[in-house]
Structures are given as structure tokens and as C-alpha cells.
C-alpha angles and dihedrals in degrees: 000000000000126000123179118184121188089329117184133182118191127183126197111232109181106301095342136080115229114204104212091172123020123192096326114183118185142152120203119184127214110274098020123140108218130182117201113203138169142117123298110285094026093118102261097131092041090054092049092050091052093046088051091050090241090120135023127228121249090227141347130057134295115184119186115193089341097311124114104237092207088066094055117097123230096257094051090042089056090052090049090055092048097048107028108029131058125194130206121184137193094245097045096228093220120165106248096211094055127076122232094275092048092052092051090049094059100089090046091055090058090048093053098247112163121256100250094044090049091055094048094047092046091052092049090049091051091047089053091058094046100258103116088124093054103056094120099038121111121221094263088057093056133079120242092260091049091050090053090050089054089049090051092048089052091049095053102035090097090053097242124192093219129047118194114195120189109198091325093177098036094102097042138087117250095262093050090044090055091051093049093049091049089051097053091040089058088055089049090052088056091058105276113138108234126200116179125188108204145159090199112099090200091059092043093053091059091066125095090231133017119212113197120201124200123177091345095307133104106254097172140008099029127135131213115248124196117215113250114251 
């Protein structure tokens, strides 16, 4: 599903070049559960942003489902993010003036889904994460675990193939964190590719493979990928 070959991402900081990612080569298959770990500044967030097509590499190759991402224009890239990739973040990023259903509807609004279908799909997504009783509640009326469930429902309402989770349990107590991991792991068991960035070794150990980054390079858990001819 994902192939990275000698991928680099360099930022200009003053008069110096900072190599956030340096010759990263990875292969991630459809349905895998990957944990990305490493110290702060090792390139985890940069890698996640590139995998989510929120940023582009400076050099190297990123192929998503067989397509070279560098060859995809901005409009089509935006559609790819909307329809194929879901995002879950540590701080939820819910809109405070909308209730749970309204928050889950947001990505469908940008995709042009009709009003009634949006409402039905949002309610089904919330039911799937155990929040049928919280349809009309706004974020301030929900616990941290419930907010993250709303965020997960929003991230999967478009039926993506890839879910990118950046510290999804970092803002939760241990019990809520366990519930959230069990929830997204069930989705992974149904075929969703799951990539989790985490500092929590307990969360990392749940993954099928751990990729460790150090100084922008893959120090552990990588796989060689041969360029397609």
C-alpha cells in the first residue's frame, strides 16, 4: 500500500539545512498495524505528515497504492486525503460550537455529501464507536475519551483505507486509552491500515511492527523496497 524509497525531507532554518527525514525506505502493506516511535525531533511527525499527504518530501519516492504522490496535483491530492486517509490527533480538534453529529459531518461537507446522507452516516459512525447516546452533546459536555471517540468517528466516516493516529492516547487516562486502542484495533482487524505515532511503550507494543526513528533515519523495523521497473 505504501512504499517509501530513499525519502528525505529537509527544512531551511536560517543558514542551515535541517534533515527531518534522511533516506527513509519503508514498505507498509494494506491492513498492517504499525507503531512509529523515537525521541522528540527524530522525524515522527514529519513522516506522518508526508504519509498523510499534508507535506511533500524534498527528494525520494512516495508511492500510495501504486501511484507516485509527486505526480499527483493539489486538487486530486486533496481528494485523496478526504477519501482515502483518516487522521486522529492527541488534542481531538473538534469544533466547539457543533455537537457530536455536526463534528462528524464536517469531512462530508467538504466532499459534497448531501445533508440527509451526512446525518445518517454521522450517526452510524458514532454508533460504531459507542456514542449513540451522545449525538447532541457538544465537546465541552464530553469526557476526554468520548471526545476522542468523536474524532475517530469523524476520521473514518469517509471509509478510508489508512488511519494515521498521532499520539491518540496522549491526552487520556489509562482506562480511556485502553478503550481507544481497542476501538481502532477492531477497525484494523477489519482491514484498515493503522499507523500510530506514540511515546507510550505500552501502546507501541500492541502493534504488529514497531518502526523506530532516530535523527530522521529508520533505526529499527524498516523493510527494503525495490523500485518498480
